N, C-alpha and C positions, 0 to 999 in steps of 0.2 A: 346852238346845236343841242347842248344838254340843259336840262332844267334844274340842275343842282351844281353846287360849287365843288370843283375837284379838290382844292386844298383842304377842305373840311372832311373829305372822305378818308376814313381809316382803313387801308387795305392790308394792314399787318406789317408794312415795311418799316414803320416808325415805332419805337418803343414809347409806351405811355409813361407819363411822368409818375415816379414812385410816390406813393402815399404813405406817410409815416404815421404810426399809431402809438400813442403813449400808453404804457402799462405800469401800474403801481405794483412794484415788486415787494413792497414792505408788508402787504397783507398776509401772504402765505407764511412768511417768517414769524409774524406776530401770532398767527394761528398755531404754528408748531410750538412756539414758546409757551403758549397757554396750555397746550396738551401736555407738555412735559411738566409744567408747574402743577397741574392737577394730578398727574401720576405720582409726583413726589409727595404731594399732600396725602394721597391715599396710602402710600407706603408708610408714611410717618404715623398715620392714624392706626394702621394695622399693627405696627410695632408697639405703639402705646397700649393697644388693647391686649396684645400678647403679654406685655410686661405686667399689666394690671391683673390678668388672669393667673399668671405665675405667682404673683404676690398673694393672691387670695388662696391659691391651692397650697401654699407653704413650700417648705423644702421637700424636694423629691429625691429618693435615694438612687436614681438612675437616670438614663437618657430619655425616659418616656414621660418626663414631667411636662414638657410642652404639649405633647399629644394628649395627656390626661387633662390638662387645663383647657385645651381646646375643646375636648369632648364635654367637659363640665360646663362650658359656655354655651352649649347648644340649648335650644328651647326646651328639650326634654333632658333632664339631668341624668347622668349615668347611674346615679344612685337609685333612681326610680325606674330604670329600664329593666324589663324582664329578660331572661335568657333567650326567649324566642325572638324578641325584638332585636337583641344584640346579634343574634345569629344571622339575621337577614340584613342588618344594617351595620356595616363595619365602622361607621363613624363614632359609635359609642364604645367606650373603653372603661374597664373597671380600674379605678385608681388605687384600689387596695392591693393589687397583685404586684409582685416584684418583677420588674422587667430586666431582661438581659442586655448585654451590650449589643451594639449594632453589628450585623453580620459583615465580615470582610471577605474579599475575594480570595485571599491567600489563606493558608492554614488548613487544618484538618477538622474544622467545625462547620457544619452546614445546617441551615434552618429550612424546614419545610412545613408549610401550614397543613395541607391536606393532599394526599396522593390517591384517594379512592377512585378518582375518575381518570387516572392515567393508564390503567391497565389495558384499555381497549384501543389505545393509540400507539402503534409500534414505533413511530418516529419519536414521540415524546418519551417512551420508555428507553429507547436507545440514547437519547440525550441525558436522561437521568443516570443510566449506567455509566456513560462516559464521565459525567460529573462525579459520581462516586469513585471511579477509578482515579480521577485527579485528586480527590480528597485523600484517598489511600496513599497515593504517591507523596503528597505533601506531609502526611503524618508518619512516613516510614513503615507503612503496612497496617496502620490503624487510623480510625477517624470516629467522630461523634456526630450523630444526627439528632437534632431537636425536632420532634414532630408536634405540630400544633402551634408553632411559633412563627411570627411574621419576620420579615427581613430586618425591620428596625428593632427587633428584640422583644416586642410585646407578646406575651404568652396568651394568645386569645383562647387556645384550647379547643378541643373537639369532644363530641359525645363518644360514648363507648363504642358504637358501631363504626364510626368513621376512624377512630383511633386504632381499632383492631385491624381494619382494612388497610390503613396506611402502614402499620407495622408489618403486616404480611407482605406488602409490596417491597418494603425496605429489605426484608429477609430474603425474598426471591431475587432481588437485584444483587445482594451480597453473595448468594449462592452461585449466581452466574459468573461472578468474579473470583470464585474459589475462596470466599471469605465467610465468616460466621458473624451473625448479628445477635446481640445479647441486650436485653432490657436492663438498664441500670437503675432508673428510678422514674417516678412520676413527678411532674412539676405542676404546681397549682396554676390553673388558668383563670380567665375572667368569667364571672357570672356562674361559678360552680362547675365549670368544665375543667378538663385535665389535659396537660401536654405530657410528652414522654421523651426521655433521653435514652438513645440507643447507641451502644458501643459496637463498632464493626471492626473486626480484625481479620487480616488475611491469614489463611492457613499456611503453616510452615512448609516450604518446599523441601522435598527429600533430595533434590538435585536434578539436574537435567538428564533425562533418560531418552531423549529424542536422538534418532540416527541422523547424522548430518552428512549430506552428500553434495558434491560440487559437480555440476554438469555444464560443460562448455558447449555453446551453440555456435557452430561454424557453418561455412558455406559461402558461395559467391554473392555478390551484391544483387539486390532485387530478388533474392530467393525467399524473402519473408521471415527472416530470423527474428527481428525485433517484433514483428506482428505476432509471431507464434509465441514468443515469450510473454508478450502483453496479454494474449488471450488465455494462456495457461495460468497466469498469476493474478489476473484481475477479473472481478465479477461480483455479482450480488444476487441475493434471492435464489441461490443454488444454480445460477446460470452464468456462463462465462461472458466476458465483455467481447462480443463479436465485432469484427471489422465491417466497415461500410463500403468496401472496394476502393476507397480513396485514402487509405492509410490513417484512419482515425484511431485505431487501437494502438499503434506504435507510438503515438504521442505520450502515452503513459510511461514509457521507458526511456525516451530521449532525455539527454542531460544538458545539451547545449542548444543555443538558438540556431546555429548554423546547421545542426542536425535536423531541426524542425523545418527549416527552410528548404534544405536539399533532400530530405527524406532518407539520408544515409547515415549509418552509425560510424562515428570516427573514434570513439573512446570505448572503454570497457564499462559496461553497465551490469550491475548485479541486482537480481530480483529474487525474492524468496517465495517458495511454494511449500505449503505445509499439508500433511495428511494426518488424520486421526488414526486411532487404533483399528478402525474398521475400513480404512482406505478412502474416506470421504475427504473432499477438497475443502480445507478451511478457508481458502481465499475467497470462496463463493458464499460464505455464511454471513448473514446480516443484511441490513438495508444498505449500508454504506460499506465500502471496502475496508477491511480490517488493517491495522497497522502491522508492520513487521514484528513489533513487540507482542501484539496479541497473538499472532500466528505462532511465534516461538514459544510462548507460554502454554499454548494448548495443543501443540503438535506432538505426535509420537514419531514422526518421520519428517525431516527437513531436507529440502533441495534448494540449493543456491544456483540459479542459472547465471552463467557468465556470457553475456551477449557481446559479441565482438564484431568489428567491421568486416565487410566482405570486399571492399574496393582494394585494388592493388596498391594504391599509395598508402593504405593503412596496414600493410602486411606486417611491419615491425610491431605495431600495437597488437595485432592478432597473435603473433608468435609470443609476445610477452604474456598475453592472457592464457595461452595454452601451455606455457612452461612454468611461469612463476606462481600462478594460482593453483597449480597441482590439481587439475580436474580428475574426478573419479571416472566420469563417462563423457562421451562426446555425442551430441546430436548433430549430424551432418545434414543440412537442409539442401534440397535440390528443387529447383523451380520446375514445375511440370511443363511449362511452356518453353523454357530455354534448354532444359536438359542438363547434361553434364558439361561443365565448362572447365577451362584450365585452372581457375581458382579452386573449383571443387576438387580436382585431382591433387592440387598442392596441399589443401587443408587435409585431405584424406591421407596423404603421404606423411604429414606431420603427426597426425593422430596415431598412425600405425607405427611410426618410428619411436613415439613416446610410449608405446605399449598401453594405450588407453582404449578400453572397450568402446565400440562405436555402433550407433544405430542410425539408420538412414530414414529421413522424413521427407516425403514428397509433398510439397506445399502447392497450393492453388489447384487442388485436384478437381474442383468444380469447374475449372476453365477448360478441361480437356475431356475427350470421350474415351471409351474403353480401349479403342484401337491405339490411340496415342499413349495411353497409360501402359499398355502391354509392350509397346515399342520401347518406352523408357525403362521398364523393368528389364527387358532384354539387354539394353545398353548398360544398365547397372551390373548385371551378371557378367557381362563381358569385362567390365572394369574390375570386378572383384575376382575374376578367374585366377590371376596369379597368386591371390592371397588365400585361396580355398584349398590348395593342395599342400603336400608336404613341403615345408620351406627349404629343406635340404635338397629335394629334387629340383625345386625352382631355382635354387642357387646354382646347381650344376648345369641346369639347362641354359643359363645365360653365360656367354663367354666372358663377360666382364667381371663375374663374381658378385654381381649385385642384382637385386630384384627390383625391377622397374614397373611402374604402373602403365597400363595401355594408354596410348595417345601422347606419350612424352611429357606427362604432367609432373613427374617427380621421380627420384631415384632413392631407394632405400639402402642403408648401409648393410653389410653382410650380417652383423649381429642382430639387426632388426629382422632381417629375413630368416635367420636361423632360429632364434629363440623368441624374439619380440612379437612375432605374429601370433604365437600361441597365446599371448596374453591379451589379444584384442577381441576375443570372442569366447563362445562356449561350444561344447561338443555338439555336433549335428548328427542327426539320425541317418543321413544318407551318405553316399560316397562323396569324396572330395570334389569331384568334377560335376556333381549333380546340382540341380537348381535349388536344393534345400539349404545350401549355404547362404543364400540371400532370400529368405522366405518372406512372403507378403502376409502381414498379420491381418486376419479377418475376423477373429473372435477374441473375446476377453480371456478365456482359458488358454488359448494359444499365446497370447501376450504374456500372461502370468508365467506360463511354462518357460518361455524364452527368457524372461527376466530372471527367473531362478537359475536357469542354465548360464546366463551371461554373468551372473554374480559369482559363479564357482570358477574362479580364475586359477591358473597354475601358479605355483611358486616360481619366482624368477630364477632361471638357470643360466649358466654360462653359454656362450656361443658354441654350437655343435652338440648340444645335449640331445640324448637319444629320445627323451620323452616328447610326445607330440599329440595334440588333440586338434581336431578340425575346428576352425573358426567359423563364426556365424555373424552375419550382419542383418539384423531384423529390419524390415522395411515397413513404414507406416505411410498411409496416404491420408492427409488431413486437408480440411478447408477451414480457414479462419473466418470465412464469411457465413457459411451455412452451419458450421460446427461439426461437420461430418468427420469421423475418425478421432475426435478429441477424447472420447471415452476410452478407446483402445489405448491411446497414448498415456492417459492417466493411469489405467490399469497396469501398464508396463512400468511407469515411473514409480508407482507406489510400492512395487515389489523389489526394487533394486536394493542391493546390499553394498556395504562399503567394500572397497578393494582390499585384498589380503594385506596383512600387516607387514609382510616381507618387503613389498614395494615401498611402503611408507617409511619403514625403518631404514631401508637402504638409502632412500633419497633425503630423508629429514633427520634421521637419528632417533634413537629410542627415547631420549629425554629432552627433545626439542620440539617446540610448537612453532610452526611457521605461519605467518600472516602476511598478506599482500598489502602494500601501501600504494594506493593509486596515485597520489600526488603529494609532493612535499614542497613547502615554501619556507623561505627564511627572509630576513631583512638585510639589505645591503648597507653600505656605509652611509649613504644619504638618507636612510630611513625608509626607502621604498621596498616593496615586496619583490623578491627575486625568486622565480620558480626554478625548481630543480627537477631533473628527470626522475621518474618513478623508479623505485628499486625495491626488491623484496627485503623484508626485515624478519629476523629470527629472534624469538624471545624464549628463554628457558621457562 
């Protein structure tokens, strides 16, 4: 039936017999051994040539002997090279000059060959200034720069034009760090050129004259506290670091991994904001963000933001931040989408009870329209209504003898209602029941005027004192995404003054300086670290 044999037909059901192939594995190993042998022979010949050149050159007085011998072994001898040839070809060295020791990373001595081409590159200039700052810190306020010297200590030297330009750049960098550059001497370089030794010394500081303020940032969760602090304190090229609507800005102030994962602040984070004498923000100066030490050294007004958690389970930590850190002012953040919540009322009640001047900041203003914003302002004025009148009248109006916030958010003690409320704001131009007690800031002059008024606080008096001034709660609307309203808030913060000394001396004592200790840790009997609860520490 079929014209071929079925058993010889391979239909894939049977595996073919394996075919083994022999491979000689000794050849690659032998080839690798030969390569290694040749490499060792080349290294040995190079070492012998270097030793022979060193013997011919004789004893050298420094570490440049090998380099000079290598240069002498070139086809063109260094003794016959012209200065023009040596300038364009760095392999030639003058063996008659005295070399310095090799540059080390630590210490206050720096070698620079030529800096004339670095003035047009801002990133390179920033790196050089940072390096000079490090050398000043290593030398306790002074350092030495060798210009025209390579890193291995060879004084190649520069011509007069390049040396003058490099010295000018060194002097300008020193001036930016409040230091003075002085030419010490010229050093003989190779082929008739010269190097220079410059002494840089930081100017003596007359003492800290900056005004230091502590501002607590409170509010409910998801109200944008950490994002606001990050935008106010981080930036570059004169612009703030705006958010991307997904919480990118707040990553700069979070301290723990679980905060980054959940997006909620659980601890107390402190960020520094500095202003110069003209009110400009120092945190936005430069290509890269400045360090707190840079801001403190150049600022005439310092603000320390105390960022606290807004979730209810972190309420004890928030109370610790508002009491033990002794804030001078409070920024109460209100979400424009969620409005006033119970946590908002509780934080406001604590600020009022502690007699801390308070300003209201409506965040996420770009997410609502004018009608929703007006409704939120009306809600805030209703919330502040019991705090804008005479505290004595408000106390008599309540049968319990206590002033409470609308909505059942908190209850104030009688002493806070009688005398403490006068310390939470500044005098207002309108009547107590008018809307000017909660003004919306729209211009910078208005913000400056309210900041000056908010800084003029009453001296603390006993409960039932006859003196009374109307309180004011300024309202700012900001957007950390578009940057709207940030200039008004900066104008307000840059004009704030410290709280009166009466409050500080009553709480701290006239001869005591208080500082807050965030965390304390000790070692247990078995040698492991044992965390202790944070507690305030006082130091005379």
